[in-house]
N, C-alpha and C positions, 0 to 999 in steps of 0.2 A: 746277607739276608737272602734266603732262598726265594724262588719265584712265588711259592705258595704263601709264605709269610709276608712277602712284599704286597701280594694281592690283597691279603687280609688287612694289612695296615692301610692300604689305599682305600678300601671300601669302608673300613670301620667295623665295629663289632655288631653282631646280631643280624647279618645279612647272608643267609644261606642260599644255596642254589634254588631252593623251593620258595624263597621269600616272594611275597606278592609284588613288592616293589620291583624286584628283578624281573618278574614276568611282565610287568607293565613296561619296563624299559626295553625288554626284548621285543615285545609287541610293537613298540614305537619304532625300534630300529628296523624290524622286518617290514613294517608298513612304509617307512620312509625309503628303504632300499627298493621296495617294489615299485613305488612311484618314480623314483630316480631311474631305475633300470628300464621301466616302460618308456620313459622319455628318451633314454639313450638308444633303445632299440628303434624308436621312431627316427632319430637323427642318423644313426649308423646305416639304417636301411635306405635312407632317402638322400642324405647330404651330397655324396659324390655324384650320383646320377643327376641330382637337381642342378648342381652347378655346371655340369657338362651339357645336359640336354635342355635345360630351361633358361639358365642364365647365359649359356653360350661360351663358357671358358674352355680352353683347349685341354684335352685329357692329360697330355704330358705336363702342362703347367700345374694342373690340379695335383697330380701324383708327386711333382717336385715339391710343392708346398707341404704335402703330407709327409714326405721323407725328411724334409728339414725339420718339421715339427717333431717327428719321431726321435731324431738325434737330440733335439733340445730337451725332449722329455726324459732322456737318460740322465741329464745333468741336474734336474730340479729336485728329485725326491730327497736327497741327502741334506741340502741346505734348508729345505722346507721342514724336514724332520728336526733339524737343529732348532729352528724357530719354535716348533711345537714343544720341544724339551725346555726351551728357555722361557717362552712367554705363555705357554698353556696349550694343551692339546685341543681342547674344545674351541678356544679362541681362534687358533690357526686353521683348524679344520673347517669351521664355519666360514671364516674369511675366504678360504680356497673355494668352497662351494658357491658362495655368493659371487665371486669373480668368474667362476665357470658359468653360472646362470646368466650373468650380465653379458658375458662373452658370447654365449649362444644366441641371446636375443639380438645382439649386434650382428652376429654371423648370418642370421636369417635374412637380414636386410642388405647384406653386401651384394653389390652388383658389379663392382670393378675388381680386377685381379689384385691390385695392391691391397685393397681392403680385405679381400678373401685371404691373401697370403698372411697379412698381419693377424687376423683373427684366428687363422689356423694355427699359427705359432703360439698364440696366446692360449688357445684351448688345449693343444697337445702338450704344452709345457705344464699345464695344471692337471691334465688328466692323470698323469702318472703319480701325482702326489696324494690324491684323495683316497685311493685304495689302501696304501700303507697307513694313512692316518685313521681310516676306519678300523683296520686291524688293531692298531694301538688302542683305540677307544674301547673296542670290544674286550681286549685283554685287560684294560685298566679298570673297567666298571664291573665286569662280571666275574663270578667265582671261577677258580681254576678248573674245577671239574666240569663246568658248563661251557667253557670257551669253545672247545672243538665242536660240541653239539650245536651251539648257536652259530658258529662260523659255517658249518655245513648247511644249516637252514638258510642263512643269509645268501649263500651261493645258489641254493636251489631256487629261492625266490628271485634272485637276480637273473638266473638263466631263463626261468619261465616267463618273467615279465619282459625281458629283452626279446625273447622269441615272439611274443605277442606284438610288441612294438614294431619289430621288423616286418611282420606280416601286414600290419596296418599301413606301414610306410610303403610297402609294395603295392597295395591297393590304391594308395593316394597317387603314386607315380603313374600307375596304369590309367588313372582317370584323366591324366593330362592337365590337371588344375594346378597352376603355379601357386595360387593363393592358398589352396589346401595344404600343399607341401610347406609353405612358409608358416602356416598356422601350426603344423606339426612340429617344426623346428622350434617355434616359440613355446610350445607345450614342453619341449625338452628343457628349454631355459628355465621355465617356471618350476619344473620338477627338481632342479638343483636347489632352488630357493626353499621348496618344501622340505627337502632332506636337511638343509641347513637349519631350519626351524626345529626339526625333529632332533638333530644333534644337540642343539641348544637346550631343549627340554631334558634330554637324557643327562647332559652335563649338570644342569641345575638340580636335578632330582637325585643325583648320585649321593650315596651316604657321606662321602668325603668330597664334596663338590669343589672345595678349594684346591685339593690335590690334583683333580682332573682338569679343572679349568684354569688354575693359576700357573705360576711359573715353577721352575725347578726349586726355587727357594721354599715352595710350599710343600715339598716332598718330605717324607720322614727323614730324621737325622742321619740314619745309616745310609740311606740312598744318596743324600746330599753330600756326605763326606767322601763317598766312594762312587762317583758317577760312572766310572769305567773309562777305558781308553777311547779316543776318537776312532770312529770306524775305519778311517783310511789308514790307521796305524795297526789295525787288528788283522794281520795277514791271514790267519786261519779263518776268520769270518769272511774275508774277501774271497777266500777259496770256496766257501760255502755259496757265496753269491754267484761265482762263476759256474760251479756245479749245477746250481739251480737254473742258471741261464741255459746250460746244455740240456737239462731235463725239460725245459720249457719249449724245446724244439717241437714238441708234439703239437703246439699251436700252428706252427708253419706247416708241419706235415699234413694236418687236417685241412687247413684253409688254403694252402698254396700248392704243396707238392701233390697231394692226392688228386685234386681236380685236374691238374695238368696231366698227370700220369694216366688217369682213367680215360680222359677224352683224347689226348694227343698220342700217347704211347700205346694204350690198349685199344683205342678206337671204340670205346663204349659210349652209351647215350649221354649227351650233355645234361640230361635230367638227373642222372645218377648222383653227382656230387651234392645236389640240393637235397635229395632224399637221404643220403648218408649224413648230411649236416643235421637234418631233422631228427634222425635216429640218435645222433650224438647228443643233441639238446635234450630230447626226452629222457634218454638214459641217464644223463647227468643229473637231472632233477630227481629222478628216482634214487640214484646212488647216493646223492648228498643226504637225502632223508634217511636212507638206510645206514650210511656210515655214521651219521650223527647219533645213532642208537647203539653202536658197537663200542664197548669200553676198550677193547684191545687196541683200537686205533690210537687211543690216548696213551696207553701204558707201554706199548711196544712200537714207538715211532721209528726206531732204527730198523727193526724187522719189517715194518710196513713200507719203508722206503725201498728196501731190497725187493719186496714183493712187487711194488710199483714198477721198479726198473725191469723186473722180469716180464711183466705184462707189456710194457712199452717195447721192449726188445722183441717179444713174441709177435707183436703186431707187425713189426718190420719184417720178421722172418716169414710171416704169412704172405705179406706183399711180395717178397722175393719169390716165393713159390708161385703166386698168381702171375708174376711177370714172365715166368717161364712156360706158362700154359698157353694153349691156343683156343680152347673151348670157352666161349664168352660166358656161358652159364656158370661154369666153375669159377671163372674169374670174378663174377658178381658175388657168388657165395663167399669166396675167400675175402673179398673186399668188405663185405658186411661183417665177417668175423674179425677182420683187422680193426675196423672202427670200434667194435665192441671191446676188444682187448685194449685199444688205445684209450678209450673213454674210461675204462676201469682203472688203468694205470695212471691216467692223469688225475682222477679224483682221489685215489689213494695218495699220490704224491703231494697234492695240494694240502690235504689234511695233515699228513705227517710232517711235511716240511714246515708248515706254518707253526705247528705246535713246538717242533724242535727249535726253530729260530726264536720264537717268543721266549722259550725257557732260557735261551743262551744270551739274550740281549741284556745289557746292564740297565736296570730300571731308570737310572738318571739320563740315559741316552736312547731310550726305546724308540722314539720317533726317528732319530737319526739312523739307527740300525735297521729298523723296518724299511725306511726309505732306501737304504743301500741294498737291502736284500731284494727289493722289488725292481731294482735296476737291471738285475739279471735277465728278466723276461723282456725288459726294454731293449737291451743289447741284442737279444735274440730276434726281436721283431725287425731290427735293422739288418743284421747279417744273415739271419735264417733263410729268407727267400733266396738270396744269392747262393748260399751254401747248398741248399737243396736243389735249386734249378741248375746251377753250374756244375755241381759235383755229383750229387746223388742220382739225379734223373738220367744223365748221359751214361752212367755206368750200368744201368739196368739192374738185374738181380744183385750184382756185386755192390751196387750203391746202397740197396736196402740192407745188405749184410753189414756194410760199413756203418750205417745209421744205427742198426741194432747194437753193435759193439759200442758206439758212442753213447747211446742212452743207458745201456747197462753199466758201462764204466762210470758214467756220471753219477748213477745211483750209489754205486759202491764207494766212490770218492766222497760223496756227500755224507754217507753214514760214517766213514772213517774220520772225516774232519769234524763231524759233530761229536763223536765219541772223544776225540782229542780235546776239543774245546770244552766239553763238559768236565773232563778230568782236570784240565788246567784250572777251570773255574772252581771246582771243588777244592783243589789244592790251595788256591789263593784264599778261599774262605776259611779253610782250616788254619792257614798261616796267620790270617788276621785274628782269628779267634784265640790262637795261642799267644798272640802279642798283647791281648787285652788284659 
């Protein structure tokens, strides 16, 4: 069964992309995502400084807990995805959101390091599971032609709401009021519960609610009889996950490498990284809305990935040039250009990679495969800072050239693996059809 036919079977007849029910569900998803991301921005902007400056925990101990949580977060998406495939996507997604909400509410009241450590592991283990579950839900409920457009809108809303939450959190920290920061953390916990209710509504209102909310046994016969290989045995797909992890280094480049490079190596103003992050956030919102309207991003995902890799590599080349200059004004100009190139490349990559991987995942194992795919960025978040700080930064311009080659090569590898996986899947489908 092709992805388009599988999507139609899952939704049932008579639900086109312009269907009013689809628009209602899309609106519910965007509203729930906005509330959730606003709460996440509040928490991300305040949590670490709150526990260090107001609760009094040691910075090293806080970062140790976060590192341990990041490692744990790599291990959870695949088993949670399997649970979603077996017991129902909506059921597992709602459960994960409720656990995150309750965890944040407990997190806000933690005053000892053991409690902080335990709740950090709890939350970071769950954090990596909900995004792939949301991707699976979006792909299962909405028409094939509307998936990428809605995914870009979800990300635009997420970025804008997260940014607003982070600004509010900064103001709360500046006020010095511990009770205000605790209240913001509790708002974040409540936001997960709001999103859980939204997901429940979407699942119940889906044309084929049983297929979305039920177990694998509720899926169409063709999907149930051929659920696909376990993801850990699909070496080509694991190669895609690894390539995606390398491409996801742009996150570390923006949040870790560039701030250190700008302030420590180039000696520029400490205010510059914050301004560049604001530029990145605003440009991401605009790009996601624009990309959602471009049909070629859906039809030419392989070409889009190569263009994305070219933009990411070009950003690194611009940084290599800036590293060799001495005029601060030109360094700032080139850094702005690099952030623009990096942002365009990132957004193209996310759109094309998500559509490609969704098309390649076996319908009966979609949660499992989506979970595995998202572990790539999780691995990057663990090894990326050390790679960029210990290897790229000390090498100067040569380090940026090395990073450019790594990102460009990852894009080429991703496209090649995706083409091979699609050809293999087509051959298997034709072989099954010939045997019927």
